[in-house]
C-alpha positions in Angstrom: 130.1 132.5 115.5 126.5 131.4 115.2 123.6 133.6 116.0 122.4 131.3 119.0 125.7 130.7 120.6 126.7 134.5 119.7 125.3 135.5 123.2 126.7 136.9 126.6 123.9 135.6 128.0 123.9 132.4 129.6 122.0 129.7 127.2 119.5 127.6 129.4 118.9 124.6 127.0 116.4 121.8 127.4 118.5 118.5 127.5 117.6 115.7 125.2 115.9 112.6 127.1 115.3 109.5 125.1 111.8 108.8 125.4 110.8 112.1 126.6 111.8 115.2 124.7 109.8 114.4 121.6 108.3 116.6 119.3 105.1 116.7 121.4 106.8 117.4 124.5 109.0 120.1 122.9 105.8 121.9 121.8 104.5 122.2 125.1 107.6 123.5 126.6 107.5 126.4 123.8 104.3 127.2 124.5 104.6 127.5 128.1 108.2 128.6 128.8 110.7 128.3 125.7 114.2 126.9 126.4 117.2 129.0 124.6 118.0 126.1 123.1 116.5 122.5 122.3 117.7 119.2 121.1 116.1 116.1 119.4 116.3 113.0 121.5 119.0 111.0 120.1 118.5 108.8 116.9 120.8 106.0 115.9 123.0 107.0 113.1 123.1 103.4 111.5 119.1 103.6 111.5 118.6 106.6 109.8 121.5 106.0 107.3 120.3 102.5 106.7 116.4 103.0 105.9 114.9 103.3 109.2 112.1 105.2 108.3 110.2 105.0 111.8 113.2 106.9 113.6 112.2 110.1 111.5 109.5 110.7 113.4 112.3 111.7 116.1 113.5 114.4 113.9 110.3 116.0 113.9 110.4 119.7 114.9 108.6 122.6 114.2 109.8 126.5 112.9 108.8 127.9 116.6 111.3 125.4 118.4 114.5 127.2 116.8 117.1 127.0 117.7 116.8 123.1 117.6 119.7 120.5 117.1 119.4 116.9 116.1 121.4 114.6 118.5 123.3 111.1 117.2 124.1 108.0 118.5 126.1 105.1 117.3 129.7 103.7 116.6 130.0 103.7 112.7 131.6 107.0 111.6 130.1 106.1 107.8 127.0 106.2 109.3 127.8 109.3 111.1 128.9 110.8 107.9 125.5 110.2 106.0 123.6 111.0 108.9 124.8 114.4 109.0 124.2 115.1 105.7 120.7 114.2 106.3 120.1 116.1 109.4 121.3 119.3 107.7 119.1 118.5 104.6 116.2 118.6 107.3 117.2 122.0 108.3 118.7 121.3 111.8 121.0 124.4 113.6 123.4 122.2 114.1 124.1 118.5 115.2 125.2 116.9 118.4 127.1 113.3 118.9 125.9 111.9 122.1 129.2 110.3 124.1 127.2 110.4 127.2 124.3 108.3 127.3 124.9 105.7 130.4 121.9 103.4 129.3 123.5 99.5 128.8 121.4 99.2 125.6 123.4 101.8 124.2 126.6 101.5 126.2 127.1 97.3 125.4 127.6 98.2 121.5 130.2 100.6 122.0 127.8 103.7 121.5 127.2 106.8 123.8 129.2 106.9 127.1 131.4 103.7 126.1 133.0 105.9 123.3 135.0 107.6 126.4 136.8 104.6 126.6 137.7 104.5 122.9 139.0 107.8 121.9 140.3 107.3 118.5 136.9 105.9 117.6 135.2 109.1 118.9 137.8 111.2 116.9 136.8 109.4 113.7 133.1 109.7 114.5 133.8 113.7 114.9 135.4 114.0 111.9 133.1 111.9 109.7 130.3 114.2 110.8 132.1 117.3 110.3 133.0 116.1 107.0 129.3 115.3 106.0 128.6 118.6 107.3 131.0 120.4 105.3 130.1 118.5 102.0 126.7 119.4 102.3 127.4 122.8 102.8 129.9 123.2 100.0 127.7 121.1 97.8 130.1 118.6 97.3 127.2 116.3 98.1 123.5 116.1 98.1 121.1 114.1 99.5 120.7 112.0 96.8 124.1 110.8 96.6 124.7 108.4 99.9 122.2 105.7 98.6 119.2 105.9 100.4 116.1 104.1 99.3 113.0 106.0 97.7 111.1 105.0 101.3 113.7 106.9 103.2 113.9 110.2 100.7 110.0 110.5 100.8 110.1 110.3 104.3 112.9 113.1 104.4 110.6 115.3 101.9 107.7 114.4 104.8 110.1 116.0 107.6 110.8 118.9 105.7 107.5 120.0 104.7 106.3 119.7 108.9 109.2 121.8 109.7 108.8 124.4 106.6 111.8 123.6 105.2 111.7 125.4 101.7 113.5 122.8 99.8 113.6 124.9 96.7 115.7 127.4 98.4 117.7 125.1 100.5 118.9 123.6 97.3 119.5 126.9 95.3 123.2 127.0 94.4 123.6 130.7 94.2 122.5 130.9 97.9 125.1 130.7 100.4 124.1 128.1 103.1 123.9 128.7 107.0 126.9 127.1 109.0 125.4 124.3 111.2 127.0 124.0 114.7 128.7 120.7 115.8 129.0 119.6 119.1 129.2 116.5 121.6 127.8 115.5 124.7 129.6 113.5 127.1 130.4 112.4 130.8 133.6 113.0 133.2 134.6 109.2 132.6 133.7 105.9 132.6 134.4 104.8 136.4 136.2 107.8 137.4 136.8 111.5 136.3 139.5 111.6 133.4 139.0 114.7 132.4 142.3 115.9 131.9 142.7 112.9 129.7 139.3 113.2 127.6 138.4 116.3 127.5 141.3 117.9 125.4 140.9 115.1 122.7 137.5 116.8 122.2 138.7 120.4 122.3 141.4 119.4 119.4 138.5 118.6 117.2 137.2 122.2 116.5 134.1 121.7 117.8 131.5 124.8 118.3 130.5 123.7 121.9 130.8 120.4 124.3 128.3 119.7 126.9 129.6 118.1 130.1 127.4 115.7 132.1 129.1 116.0 135.9 128.8 112.1 136.3 130.6 109.2 134.9 129.0 106.3 133.2 129.1 104.1 136.3 127.5 106.5 137.9 124.4 106.9 135.7 122.0 109.2 137.1 123.0 108.4 140.8 124.6 110.5 143.5 125.4 114.1 142.7 126.9 115.9 139.3 130.4 117.2 140.2 130.4 120.5 139.1 134.2 121.2 140.6 134.9 118.7 137.4 132.9 120.7 135.1 134.8 123.9 136.3 138.3 122.2 135.5 136.7 121.7 131.8 136.1 125.2 131.6 139.9 126.1 132.4 140.8 123.8 129.7 138.6 125.1 126.8 139.9 128.7 128.1 141.3 130.3 124.8 140.1 127.7 122.2 136.9 129.5 121.3 135.0 126.5 122.3 131.9 127.0 124.6 131.4 124.5 127.3 127.9 123.8 128.7 127.0 121.7 132.1 124.8 119.6 132.8 123.5 117.3 135.9 120.7 118.4 138.7 119.8 121.8 137.7 116.2 122.6 138.8 115.5 125.9 137.0 116.4 128.6 135.2 117.7 130.5 138.1 119.5 128.0 139.3 121.2 127.7 136.0 122.2 131.4 135.6 123.9 131.1 139.2 125.7 127.9 138.3 126.8 129.7 134.9 128.1 132.3 137.1 129.7 130.3 139.7 131.0 127.7 137.5 132.1 130.1 134.4 129.8 127.6 132.0 128.6 129.3 128.8 125.2 127.4 129.5 123.4 124.9 131.2 121.2 121.9 130.2 118.0 121.5 132.4 116.8 117.8 131.9 114.8 115.9 134.5 113.5 118.7 136.4 111.5 119.8 133.2 109.6 116.3 133.1 106.0 117.5 134.2 107.4 120.9 134.7 108.2 123.0 131.9 107.6 126.2 134.1 111.5 125.4 135.1 112.4 127.5 132.3 110.7 130.7 133.9 110.8 129.8 137.3 107.0 129.7 137.8 105.3 127.4 140.3 102.5 125.9 138.6 98.9 125.6 140.1 96.9 122.5 139.6 94.9 124.0 137.1 97.9 125.4 135.0 98.8 121.5 135.4 95.9 119.9 134.1 95.7 122.4 131.2 99.3 121.4 130.3 98.4 117.8 130.0 95.6 118.4 128.0 97.4 120.4 125.7 100.4 117.6 125.7 97.9 115.1 124.9 96.1 116.5 122.3 99.4 117.8 120.5 100.5 114.2 120.9 97.6 112.8 119.5 97.8 115.4 116.5 101.7 114.6 115.7 101.6 110.9 116.4 98.1 110.1 115.7 99.2 106.2 115.1 101.1 105.7 118.2 99.2 104.3 121.4 98.1 106.7 124.1 99.9 105.1 126.9 103.3 106.2 126.0 102.0 109.2 127.6 101.2 108.0 130.7 104.9 108.5 132.2 104.2 112.5 131.4 101.0 112.4 133.3 102.5 111.0 136.4 105.6 113.3 136.2 102.8 116.6 135.9 101.5 115.1 139.4 104.4 113.7 141.1 104.3 116.6 143.7 100.7 116.5 144.5 99.8 115.4 148.1 97.4 112.3 148.6 97.1 111.8 144.9 97.2 108.3 144.8 94.0 107.1 143.3 94.2 110.1 140.5 98.0 108.8 139.7 96.2 105.0 139.4 93.8 106.4 136.7 96.3 108.5 134.9 98.4 105.1 134.0 95.0 103.6 132.9 94.0 106.6 130.4 93.5 105.7 126.8 91.9 109.1 125.5 91.9 112.7 125.8 88.4 112.4 126.2 89.0 110.1 129.4 91.6 112.7 130.4 89.1 115.5 130.6 86.8 113.3 132.7 89.6 113.4 135.4 89.6 117.5 135.4 87.5 118.0 138.9 89.6 115.5 140.5 92.9 116.8 139.3 92.3 120.6 140.5 90.6 119.8 143.6 
């Protein structure tokens, strides 16, 4: 069993959220109230294995974020094989396969939650990813063996440096390499729950854990997450050695612990509730001053990590931090126009008044 899974305590993890849980977001979370486990945003397996160097920004992480898992999406098993080797080389503690994203831009191409309806392909993807991990761990295949161009290899080195990866140690053949987890995040079904048919297929793949969002693809994020269906999955997994995490509508760590006890899951993911509220992981109710300090830190870290990104991609986070502010319409109108840290600082008095 792996160190971060070898615990009797519930694991309260930060859920991967596309366009939200980037490196800056996770660093804010780590500083204020660390999650027990973190994930990157999902990244295209086809993209990173075929030279999409800009996508490697999604795979940036800092040592203090560990344990951290890289999440992949896609539909081409060979791309997952190569991407598994890439993520191993980048030093991730695990690899997660996204079989749960309901976005049309993802599912219309056969990826994400659409794979629930293609179990044969889903199994091929899992096996290819597992083979990539095993080939890297056994030193059968090196990063230079999978036909990546020089620009991509250079970006991988840059990511390794950022993440504090000691490449010399990483490539020392006399040292054993640490096992890397393999997991799947999925949903209950396409248009109705089919856990009795779908989940046993996953459980037969020798995964380390599976995470279930308690909604169908059709539901997306509407309605309530069905934790009774998640409880069924816990029963299906009993005796397999595969841990089960639940996802959906968890607001804070305390509720997460209660749901672990009530439904028998080994852990839960906190997703949307963490947007603008990193304190969800320590059950603290933040003051306006604390929220402003978090926003300021978030903006400063964002500019440091992503110096060439436009400031406007931060604005959705600013709005989340102020979502529960009474009579804050005028403040929000100013937040959506911010273009610099200097402009943000000018709003402090209005923010905390």
